[in-house]
C-alpha positions as CSV (number, residue, x, y, z in Angstrom):
1,M,-7.6,-15.3,4.6
2,R,-7.1,-12.0,2.4
3,Y,-9.3,-9.0,2.2
4,A,-10.9,-7.9,-1.2
5,I,-12.2,-4.5,-2.2
6,R,-14.2,-4.9,-5.0
7,D,-15.6,-2.1,-7.6
8,P,-19.4,-1.6,-8.8
9,Q,-19.0,-5.0,-11.0
10,G,-18.1,-7.1,-8.4
11,A,-14.5,-7.5,-9.5
12,I,-11.7,-7.5,-7.2
13,V,-9.7,-4.2,-7.5
14,S,-7.2,-4.5,-4.3
15,L,-6.4,-7.1,-2.0
16,H,-5.0,-7.2,1.5
17,R,-3.3,-9.1,4.1
18,E,-5.0,-7.3,6.6
19,P,-8.6,-6.1,7.2
20,V,-9.4,-2.6,5.7
21,P,-12.4,-0.4,5.6
22,G,-14.6,-1.4,2.9
23,A,-13.1,-4.8,2.2
24,E,-14.5,-8.3,2.6
25,P,-12.9,-11.3,3.7
26,V,-12.2,-14.1,1.1
27,P,-9.9,-17.1,1.1
28,V,-6.9,-17.2,-1.0
29,Q,-8.2,-20.1,-3.0
30,H,-11.3,-18.1,-4.4
31,P,-11.7,-18.1,-7.7
32,D,-12.1,-14.2,-7.9
33,V,-8.7,-14.0,-5.9
34,Q,-6.9,-16.2,-8.0
35,A,-8.3,-14.2,-11.0
36,F,-7.2,-10.9,-9.7
37,L,-3.6,-12.4,-9.0
38,E,-3.4,-13.6,-12.4
39,T,-4.4,-10.0,-13.9
40,E,-2.0,-8.7,-11.9
41,G,0.7,-10.1,-14.0
42,R,4.0,-11.0,-12.7
43,R,4.3,-8.6,-10.4
44,S,4.7,-10.0,-6.8
45,F,3.8,-8.7,-3.5
46,A,7.6,-8.1,-2.8
47,Q,7.7,-5.8,-6.0
48,M,4.6,-3.8,-5.0
49,D,6.2,-2.9,-1.7
50,A,9.2,-2.0,-3.5
51,D,7.6,0.5,-5.3
52,L,5.7,2.0,-2.6
53,V,9.2,2.0,-0.6
54,R,10.5,4.1,-3.5
55,V,7.4,6.5,-3.3
56,L,7.8,6.9,0.2
57,E,11.6,7.7,-0.1
58,D,10.4,10.1,-2.3
59,L,8.0,11.7,-0.2
60,I,10.3,11.9,2.7
61,D,12.8,13.9,0.6
62,A,10.3,16.3,-0.5
63,L,9.1,17.1,2.9
64,I,13.0,17.4,4.1
65,R,13.4,19.8,0.8
66,R,11.0,22.0,2.2
67,N,11.8,21.8,5.6
68,V,8.3,20.4,6.6
69,L,9.5,17.0,7.9
70,R,12.8,19.2,9.7
71,S,10.3,21.8,11.4
72,F,7.9,19.0,12.6
73,L,10.9,16.9,14.0
74,T,12.0,19.9,15.6
75,M,9.1,20.7,17.5
76,L,9.1,17.6,18.5
77,G,12.5,18.0,19.9
78,I,14.6,16.0,17.8
79,V,17.5,17.4,16.0
80,I,18.9,16.5,12.8
81,G,22.4,16.8,11.9
């Protein structure tokens, strides 16, 4: 079972493994799910996960450079070397 978010025309625009607000449960074998996976091209979930990790790394680096993350961790009592 997957959870799909649809656009106003009813096409799936995102597919999730876990329930998310606004998503409806759909079986993996559903034609709309298969069509979505085909239109997403050859990008696998692993590739999309890797892209997300890179974005998170960039965000964390930016927060560290601006001392936002360091200040927050210091406030929590965590010391960074």
